[in-house]
Backbone bond lengths (Angstrom), bond angles and torsions (degrees), N, CA, C in turn:
res aa  C-N    CA-C-N  psi(-1)  N-CA   C-N-CA  omega(-1)  CA-C   N-CA-C  phi
1 M - - - 1.582 - - 1.524 108.82 -
2 E 1.231 110.11 148.79 1.563 111.36 -173.77 1.571 105.54 -86.15
3 E 1.419 106.90 140.60 1.529 112.28 177.61 1.519 108.89 -87.76
4 R 1.449 110.30 135.33 1.349 116.55 175.85 1.493 110.85 -108.57
5 K 1.411 116.18 144.16 1.439 116.10 178.46 1.591 102.86 -101.29
6 L 1.326 107.82 139.19 1.503 115.76 175.42 1.529 107.80 -86.95
7 I 1.307 111.92 125.05 1.532 118.98 174.39 1.496 105.48 -89.91
8 K 1.325 116.41 118.94 1.463 120.95 170.89 1.533 111.12 -87.96
9 T 1.267 113.79 131.86 1.416 112.59 171.95 1.410 111.11 -102.47
10 K 1.286 114.16 144.04 1.568 125.29 -178.77 1.443 108.99 -75.45
11 P 1.279 123.72 140.15 1.440 127.24 175.37 1.613 108.89 -60.83
12 H 1.243 116.62 141.35 1.570 118.84 -179.19 1.539 104.84 -115.57
13 N 1.381 110.91 121.10 1.382 117.36 178.08 1.561 110.08 -143.77
14 M 1.468 114.72 151.41 1.419 112.19 -177.03 1.548 102.27 -127.18
15 F 1.313 121.77 133.29 1.497 125.49 173.95 1.462 105.56 -120.47
16 I 1.309 122.38 121.51 1.394 134.25 179.69 1.494 109.58 -107.15
17 E 1.291 121.66 124.64 1.484 126.45 -173.21 1.499 102.09 -117.64
18 G 1.417 120.20 98.38 1.422 120.26 169.44 1.373 112.85 71.56
19 R 1.286 127.58 15.90 1.431 136.40 -176.13 1.555 105.78 56.73
20 E 1.239 118.82 22.17 1.558 120.03 173.38 1.399 113.96 -117.52
21 K 1.353 121.17 -21.16 1.524 122.19 -177.88 1.502 100.86 -131.60
22 L 1.471 110.84 145.95 1.461 117.47 -178.01 1.484 109.03 -147.86
23 N 1.347 112.70 126.72 1.507 115.96 -174.60 1.508 99.34 -120.22
24 I 1.323 115.63 127.12 1.363 121.44 174.31 1.652 118.99 -124.33
25 T 1.323 115.43 133.34 1.414 116.52 -179.26 1.592 105.38 -111.04
26 G 1.327 114.87 162.90 1.417 120.87 -179.79 1.452 112.07 81.15
27 V 1.375 123.40 30.87 1.474 125.19 -175.48 1.511 104.60 -92.86
28 R 1.230 118.71 138.47 1.341 127.78 -178.79 1.522 108.22 -102.12
29 D 1.312 119.92 -47.44 1.442 121.83 178.01 1.643 104.27 -164.37
30 V 1.391 108.11 166.52 1.369 119.97 173.99 1.446 106.93 -111.96
31 V 1.475 115.04 114.05 1.411 116.39 178.69 1.500 118.62 -72.94
32 S 1.337 111.99 -45.41 1.474 117.55 177.60 1.541 109.73 -157.91
33 F 1.320 115.04 156.05 1.496 115.40 178.85 1.574 107.53 -157.64
34 D 1.282 113.86 151.34 1.478 123.78 168.61 1.472 103.78 -151.21
35 E 1.371 120.44 -170.95 1.387 130.20 -171.23 1.555 107.56 -71.41
36 S 1.304 126.45 -18.13 1.405 129.68 -177.93 1.585 119.43 -113.13
37 T 1.367 113.84 -19.26 1.421 123.10 -175.29 1.586 110.85 -147.49
38 I 1.369 111.81 134.32 1.394 121.12 174.51 1.522 107.41 -132.10
39 V 1.392 112.96 122.71 1.527 120.31 179.00 1.439 109.33 -108.44
40 L 1.289 121.27 126.70 1.436 127.85 -173.24 1.588 112.36 -124.07
41 N 1.174 122.29 153.75 1.596 125.61 158.74 1.536 105.45 -109.07
42 T 1.361 106.16 125.44 1.599 111.71 179.11 1.552 105.95 -120.02
43 E 1.259 120.24 -179.38 1.448 127.83 177.75 1.403 106.63 -64.87
44 M 1.284 123.60 -24.71 1.566 125.03 -177.68 1.509 112.43 -103.33
45 G 1.285 119.70 15.59 1.480 129.61 174.19 1.514 107.33 106.50
46 G 1.344 115.29 -160.10 1.457 123.61 -170.08 1.564 104.44 -76.33
47 L 1.337 110.52 156.30 1.464 122.71 176.40 1.517 111.36 -143.30
48 I 1.283 115.16 126.36 1.488 118.63 179.27 1.556 107.33 -115.64
49 L 1.302 115.19 125.56 1.535 120.09 -177.58 1.549 105.91 -111.14
50 K 1.352 117.22 133.12 1.499 124.58 176.99 1.509 105.84 -113.63
51 G 1.387 110.74 148.48 1.612 110.77 175.93 1.515 100.13 174.41
52 I 1.400 104.20 -173.26 1.599 119.31 -174.98 1.510 100.29 -121.68
53 G 1.342 112.48 133.48 1.517 119.86 178.63 1.433 117.02 62.45
54 L 1.354 121.85 31.57 1.500 122.28 -178.14 1.518 109.42 -63.79
55 H 1.327 113.96 135.76 1.504 122.32 170.68 1.469 107.66 -132.92
56 I 1.262 112.18 144.41 1.501 125.35 178.95 1.511 99.52 -94.10
57 N 1.289 124.34 112.49 1.451 127.39 -179.29 1.607 107.33 -91.27
58 K 1.304 115.54 -47.42 1.525 119.10 -176.64 1.455 110.60 -143.58
59 L 1.301 115.05 128.00 1.438 123.50 171.22 1.435 114.78 -126.09
60 N 1.205 122.84 124.10 1.483 131.91 173.27 1.428 113.95 -128.59
61 V 1.331 117.61 91.98 1.471 124.72 -179.17 1.418 112.14 -63.57
62 E 1.422 119.87 -29.05 1.543 114.28 -179.37 1.393 109.92 -72.13
63 D 1.425 124.86 -31.09 1.371 126.15 176.73 1.467 109.91 -90.87
64 G 1.266 119.38 -20.57 1.546 120.17 176.93 1.617 106.13 84.95
65 N 1.210 120.91 25.08 1.444 129.49 -177.30 1.493 112.40 -101.93
66 L 1.355 120.91 130.65 1.499 126.85 173.48 1.485 107.49 -136.39
67 N 1.290 118.67 137.20 1.476 133.59 171.40 1.469 110.27 -119.11
68 I 1.346 116.08 122.33 1.346 126.35 -179.34 1.555 111.40 -127.21
69 E 1.332 115.29 139.48 1.473 123.98 176.11 1.525 111.68 -122.85
70 G 1.259 115.27 149.44 1.539 120.30 -170.90 1.410 113.70 137.52
71 Y 1.300 119.49 174.44 1.460 122.60 178.91 1.501 112.12 -87.74
72 I 1.229 124.43 109.21 1.408 131.65 -169.79 1.651 107.85 -86.05
73 T 1.282 117.88 116.20 1.528 119.70 178.91 1.342 110.93 -104.54
74 A 1.398 123.87 -28.42 1.552 115.49 -175.83 1.544 102.81 -164.84
75 Y 1.260 119.38 152.12 1.484 126.81 164.32 1.525 110.93 -140.92
76 N 1.339 108.76 144.45 1.450 115.44 -172.79 1.575 111.32 -135.28
77 Y 1.190 122.39 127.96 1.540 122.69 177.45 1.627 105.04 -88.07
78 T 1.330 111.68 144.01 1.492 122.58 172.25 1.437 102.59 -106.14
79 D 1.294 117.45 143.55 1.394 123.65 175.85 1.577 112.65 -67.39
80 K 1.283 122.99 150.90 1.461 122.29 177.08 1.543 113.74 -61.85
81 T 1.290 111.82 -20.63 1.565 117.43 -175.54 1.537 114.08 -91.13
82 D 1.483 111.67 -6.24 1.388 111.05 178.26 1.373 121.59 -64.96
83 N 1.371 118.99 -6.57 1.417 120.16 175.15 1.477 118.59 -83.87
84 K 1.426 112.47 -9.74 1.513 116.11 -175.75 1.558 101.07 -88.78
85 K 1.370 110.40 148.01 1.478 118.31 170.37 1.511 114.06 -60.57
86 T 1.219 118.21 140.89 1.510 123.37 172.72 1.524 108.03 -92.22
87 A 1.251 116.85 146.40 1.395 128.33 179.77 1.482 106.89 -66.70
88 G 1.415 120.87 142.64 1.378 121.17 175.11 1.434 118.66 -79.17
89 F 1.336 117.53 178.87 1.480 124.51 -170.75 1.513 112.11 -51.45
90 F 1.464 110.43 -53.71 1.357 119.53 -169.19 1.518 111.18 -77.45
91 S 1.301 122.73 -23.80 1.485 118.73 172.84 1.461 116.32 -73.96
92 N 1.362 112.67 -19.68 1.485 120.73 172.04 1.446 112.94 -69.97
93 I 1.389 114.54 -39.88 1.402 123.89 -176.27 1.560 109.28 -72.54
94 F 1.337 119.14 -38.58 1.428 119.69 -167.78 1.632 108.78 -101.63
95 K 1.263 116.22 45.36 1.607 120.99 -175.77 1.481 104.69 -83.38
């Protein structure tokens, strides 16, 4: 019989304190970052953070924890399926 490895996913949570501190769990990796935008992959899909003066204070990929400081103006989740190519106009017509 073939052995199967169980992949445990880490819980994903966000805790925002006064729009100036953000703690995130369930982070897989940081794709890109600068002072106005941070792009992450989480257990629940992609996450884009917008703000002013954003700084990553602590990142532990093994535990999936990330601490950010700065003024948070917005956050947006991207669906896990966003990475797939979508079918073109004509392929939808000729199904």
